[in-house]
TORVOVEX-312862 format. One line per field, with one value per residue (C-alpha): residue number from 1; residue in one letter; x, y, z. Coordinates in steps of 0.02 Angstrom, whole numbers. Each point is the difference from the previous one (the first is absolute). Layout:
<sites>
n	NUM  ...
res	A  ...
u	X  ...
v	Y  ...
w	Z  ...
</sites>
This chain:
<sites>
n	1  2  3  4  5  6  7  8  9  10  11  12  13  14  15  16  17  18  19  20  21  22  23  24  25  26  27  28  29  30  31  32  33  34  35  36  37  38  39  40  41  42  43  44  45  46  47  48  49  50  51  52  53  54  55  56  57  58  59  60  61  62  63  64  65  66  67  68  69  70  71  72  73  74  75  76  77  78  79  80  81  82  83  84  85  86  87  88  89  90  91  92  93  94  95  96  97  98  99  100  101  102  103  104  105  106  107  108  109  110  111  112  113  114  115  116  117  118  119  120  121  122  123  124  125  126  127  128  129  130  131  132  133  134  135  136  137  138  139  140  141  142  143  144  145  146  147  148  149  150  151  152  153  154  155  156  157  158  159  160  161  162  163  164  165  166  167  168  169  170  171  172  173  174  175  176  177  178  179  180  181  182  183  184  185  186  187  188  189  190  191  192  193  194  195  196  197  198  199  200  201  202  203  204
res	M  A  V  H  Q  P  A  H  P  R  T  S  R  P  W  R  K  H  R  T  Q  S  A  Q  E  S  A  E  S  A  V  V  T  T  A  A  E  R  T  F  A  V  V  R  V  A  V  G  A  V  F  L  W  A  F  A  D  K  L  F  G  W  G  Y  A  T  P  A  G  K  G  W  I  D  G  G  S  P  T  K  G  F  L  S  G  V  A  A  G  P  L  E  S  T  F  H  S  W  A  G  A  A  W  A  D  W  L  F  M  L  G  L  L  G  I  G  A  A  L  V  A  G  V  A  L  R  L  T  A  V  A  G  S  L  M  M  V  L  M  W  A  A  E  W  P  P  A  T  Q  L  S  D  G  S  P  S  M  S  T  N  P  V  L  D  Y  H  L  V  Y  A  L  V  L  I  A  L  A  V  A  R  A  D  R  P  W  G  L  G  R  I  W  E  R  L  P  F  V  A  R  N  R  W  L  L
u	-980  34  -108  -30  -7  -119  101  32  -133  82  -7  -53  125  -111  148  101  -163  6  208  -20  -108  37  190  -111  -90  188  39  -128  -12  198  -25  -113  57  163  -103  -98  173  93  -203  57  119  -3  -127  121  113  -97  -97  221  26  -181  76  178  -57  -104  165  103  -136  -22  202  55  -160  -18  -141  -148  -65  133  38  156  111  -113  98  49  183  -46  -80  -188  -62  -114  -131  -38  -110  -94  -57  5  -148  -116  -164  -102  -18  29  173  36  55  140  52  22  128  80  31  164  90  140  -32  -132  99  145  -137  -87  140  97  -167  -19  187  10  -177  42  182  -61  -147  108  139  -102  16  -86  -181  -68  62  -26  -167  -20  97  -88  -159  21  53  -168  -124  81  -33  -146  -66  105  -130  -155  -100  -150  -26  -138  88  125  25  -27  -169  74  -62  171  -39  29  -25  -24  -65  153  88  146  157  99  -96  30  179  9  -99  123  157  -103  -41  192  77  -137  42  176  37  182  59  -3  91  60  117  -128  114  178  -104  -94  182  88  32  -92  -162  28  -4  -157  -107  -125  120  -52
v	845  -23  -104  60  -181  14  22  -126  3  12  -193  21  -123  -66  -113  150  62  -134  -31  177  -21  -176  79  115  -139  -56  120  67  -213  51  143  -99  -137  94  104  -153  -91  152  17  -176  24  133  -82  -136  105  77  -141  -88  173  -22  -188  79  116  -119  -103  152  63  -170  -31  185  64  138  86  -37  -183  -60  103  66  -130  -129  -69  -156  82  14  -158  34  -111  43  -126  2  160  -11  -207  38  130  -125  8  -80  -164  -178  2  106  -119  -34  166  38  -143  30  178  32  -165  38  -127  149  123  -49  -56  173  135  -123  31  184  9  -140  100  151  -10  -90  72  161  -64  -91  -168  -187  88  -182  -69  190  -20  -173  58  172  -65  -134  123  75  -109  -53  187  31  -156  66  173  -119  146  -134  13  142  -30  -42  -150  145  47  156  64  -61  152  -82  116  -152  -187  -90  133  114  113  -197  -76  157  -13  -191  37  151  -137  -122  138  62  -179  -15  157  -38  165  -47  41  216  83  -186  -140  -133  -28  3  -122  -124  -4  -102  -138  -93  92  -72  -182  57  116  -14  145  134
w	-3711  179  117  186  119  153  139  124  127  177  105  162  102  152  46  39  140  64  55  57  109  45  80  76  55  62  70  107  70  51  94  81  29  57  127  51  46  99  122  39  14  113  119  14  76  118  53  26  114  109  31  37  110  113  11  46  129  99  -4  53  101  -94  84  -99  -10  119  152  21  90  -36  -160  -52  40  156  62  -48  -104  -175  19  204  -12  -158  20  155  -10  -130  56  -112  -106  11  -35  190  116  -125  -39  192  -17  -155  113  52  -69  -63  -178  -14  23  -130  -114  6  -8  -156  -68  -4  -46  -160  -64  31  -92  -118  -55  10  -101  -122  21  26  -33  -2  186  62  -57  94  132  57  -64  161  142  -76  16  174  41  -58  113  142  -40  -44  -64  -12  176  56  184  103  128  121  -64  -73  -184  -121  -94  -160  -142  -124  63  -157  -93  100  -29  24  -146  -92  35  -81  -177  -22  43  -125  -134  8  -23  -152  -81  23  52  72  -178  17  100  75  -1  -81  -179  98  145  -168  -44  135  -18  132  -15  -217  101  116  -59  135  66  -138
</sites>
């Protein structure tokens, strides 16, 4: 007499489902990470282009922020117009004394060029964040948003007593350095492998 053995019931394998879900989540996380890195890279290049444009306009006098014929190359001063126009804040007289000084012109222009070039190239973002933030804080102090009136008594037209675009730029520079935005579409990986950078990590 034939003996019928019971069919083996199908055993569920939850680990396979978990493994599939984990793989899907990893793939989605990789996509999100890549998108975030590329977004930061776009912001990095855009902000760098802003600094480079300011440098070129002040150097050649393209007729935008700097009138034609008033560029640095024509004998004009990149700092005189802005600093001599400071009309509020505790550093007003200090900025007036700096206006048009050769050392101030050179530091300002080298700062614009260095910060812009480093951002576009994607190198030395930590140092760039420090230098750029310092420049932005000084420009914030020159415009002094907390003032409701200028030194001549006229309204300052300040839109916010604390935050303005200079501080926003500083925060963006810091965020780019923290997020290591030098790698996508940049020379960050090559830069960090250079011997003098490897020995001086503050240059990253």
